[in-house]
N, C-alpha and C positions, 0 to 999 in steps of 0.2 A: 504494500500500500504506500502510495506517495504521501509525503508530508503535506503537500498542498491539498490533497483530498481530505486528510484528517482535519485540517483547519476549516474546511467547509462546515464542520460541526462545532466550531469554537463557541465558548471557551474550552480549552483542553487542560487536562492534568498530565504533566510530563514527569516521569519517574526515573531517577538515576539509580543504578546499582553498579557495583564493581564486578565485572565478569571474573569468575574464578573464586569468589568469596561466598561461601566457605570453601567450595571446591569447584573445579570446572564441571564435573558431572552434575552438580546440584543446580547450576545456573539455568539451564533450559527450563526445568520445571518451575523454578522461581519466576522466570519471565512469564510463563503461562499463567501462574497464579496471580501475578500482578495485573496482567491484562484482564483476567476474569474478574478481578476486584474493581476494575474501573480505570486503570491507566490507559491513556489515549496514545501515548508515545513512550517508548522505553529507550532511555539512554544507557548504552552498555559501555562502561568505562574499561579501557585497556590498561591494566595496572602497569605502573612505571616506578622505577626505583627512586626517581627524583621528581615527584609530582608537584611542581612549583605553584600551581593555582589551588591546591587542595589543602584543607586544614587537617588537623590530627586524626579525625574520624576516618576520612577517606585515605589518608596516608597509611593508617593501620590496616585498612581493608586491602590496599594494594600489596602490602607486605605479606599478609595472610595468603592472598591469591598467588603471589609469586612463589611462596613457600609450598603451596599446594600444587605447583607445577605449571601455572599459567604462563604462556608465552604467546607471541603473535600468531603462530600457526594454530595453536589450540583455540585461541580467541575466535578465529573465523569458523572453526569446527563447532564451537559452542553456539555462536550466533546462528549458524545454519540449522542447528537442531532446535533452537528456540523459535519454533514455528508458531507465530501468532498473527492474527489478522489486523495488526496495527503496525505503524512504522517503527523500525528499530534504527537508532542513531548511534554511530561511533562517537565516543569522546575520549581524547587522548592527546599526546604530545607529538610535535612535528618530527622530532628525531627518529621516532619509531616508524613513522611513515616514510621519511627520507631513506632510512636504512633499508627498507624493503623495496623501495622504488615507487615513485608516485603513481604511475599507471598500474602497476601490479597491485598496490594497496587499494586504489579506487575500484579496480576490477574485482578484487577479493571481497570488498564491501558489497558490491552489486550481486555477486554470486551467492553470498551468504544471507541475502535478504536485508542488508543494511542500506537504507535509502538516504541517509544524511550523515555528515561528519561535522563535529565541533572540535576545533583545534585551538585551545585557549592561548597558546604561545605563538601563534602565527598571525601577524597583523595583515590586513588586506593588501597593504602596499607591497608585501612580499609574497603574496599568495598566488600570483598569476600562473605559475606552472601547475600547482595543485588544482586550481580552478579549471584549467584546461583538461586535466586528467579526470576530474569529477564530471565535467560536461560530457566527455566521451563515454564515461561509464554510466551516465544517467543518475548521478548521486548529487544531492544538494550539499553545498559547502556553506555552513552557518557561521556567521561572524558575531562577535560580542561587542557591546558598548557598555560604558560605565557611567556613573553619575557625573564624573568629571570630564567626560568626552566633550570637546568643544562642538559648537553647533555645525560648523562647516565640515568637520570630520564625521560627525554623526550622520549628516546627509550622505556623505560618500559611502560610509559603511552600510547604511540602509540600502543604498543603490546596489552595492556589490553582493550583499548576502542573498542566499538562496534557501528557500524553505521557510525560514522564519528568522527574525532578529533576536538574538539572545541578550536580554538586558540584565547586566550584573547589578544586583540590588544594592550592593555596597562595595566600597573599596576593601581590598584584603582578600582573604582566601575563603573557601567554602566552609560551611559549618552552620549548625542550627542557631537561630537567634530568637529573641523573645519579642521583637517588635518589627514593624515595617517603617522605615525611615521616611521622613518628608522628602529627602533627596530622591528616594525611589519613586515616589509619586510624581515628583517633578520630572524625572527622567522619562517616565511613561508619557507624560503630556508633551514632552519636547520632541519625541521621535517623529520625523517627517514621513511622508509617504503612506502607503496603505498596505505594506507587507505585514504579515502577522508578527506580533511581538510577544515574547514569553519572558517572564521574570524568574531568575534563579539566584542562588547564593543566599542562604539564610532563611528560606521559607520552611517551616517545620510544623505548622498547625493548620487546621481547617480555616480558622479565622484569618490567618495571614494570607492563605491562598485566596480566600474570598476577597480580601482587601485589595490585593493587586488587580484582581479581575474587575472589581467595582471601580478602580481607579483608571481602567481603560486597557489593561493588558488582555491579550487573546489567549494566554496560557500561563499557568503557574508551574514552576519546576521545583520538585522536592527531591532531595538527595541524602544529605548527611543523616537525618533522622531515620531514613529507611535503612541505611548502612548500619546504623547503631542497632536497630532491631534485628537485623540479620545476624550481627555479631553476637547478640544475646540468644539467638535461636528462637526468637519470638515471631515466627512467621504468621501465625494467626492474628496477633496484634498488628502486624504490618498490614495484613489484608484489611483489617477493620479500619486502620488509619486511612488507607487508600480509599475505601468506600466513603468514609466521612469527608475526606478532602474533595473527592469527586462531587459529592452532594453539595458541598459548600461552594465549589466553583460554579456549578450549574445554577445554584440559587442566586449567586451574585451577578449572573448575566443580565438580570433585569434591572440592575441598579448601577450601571456603569457611569459613575460620576466620582470625581475626586473626593476622598474622605478627609475631613478636616479634623485634626487632633494631634 
């Protein structure tokens, strides 16, 4: 399923997990359970030994996955076996893509059912070769913006992104937070154009997910809290959280206006 098709039913709940955590063999079934619970898109992280955009929770998940045997070859096998009727998106770092070869990596994504790529350490100014590889493979390349992204650069990134625009809710690394910042609401309102926009980094509760949707986002991205529950073996609690977040996202769709507070 293409990302653009999924966003026809916006707002969406996008769920990140680290592939291979707790084990590569467990990941496909986990993806299926998340999809059944209400996830609209699954971000499958490729674990890396130096995850510069990730906080302690996802760093620890990456280490567990690597210790369990996860590598790039196994990642694509896992992705292919995680057969769900929703889009799957790669999330990882550029050196792993570069080492494999841009065309090969993009082709491997397409063959394993991955329809989008998020590469946090690749700015659009340097992404031309990977963009070309993604176009050839039919894979979206999704770029990120932050609260401190200047207006002219925000416009350029929105123009270059494919699939959706990833709005980083706050400066810093991933991790659950207790609030939605005013700067996040401001960023949502500043995005030009009409491409879908999804907010991540720090969303961990149904109320936060609803808040970014009500402020004008087309999707809410949840990650670290899910990774925490997986680490605790609390998969049923995770499924319940996803159901609650999906319900909150849907209920917020009718009140898309900036929240003051």
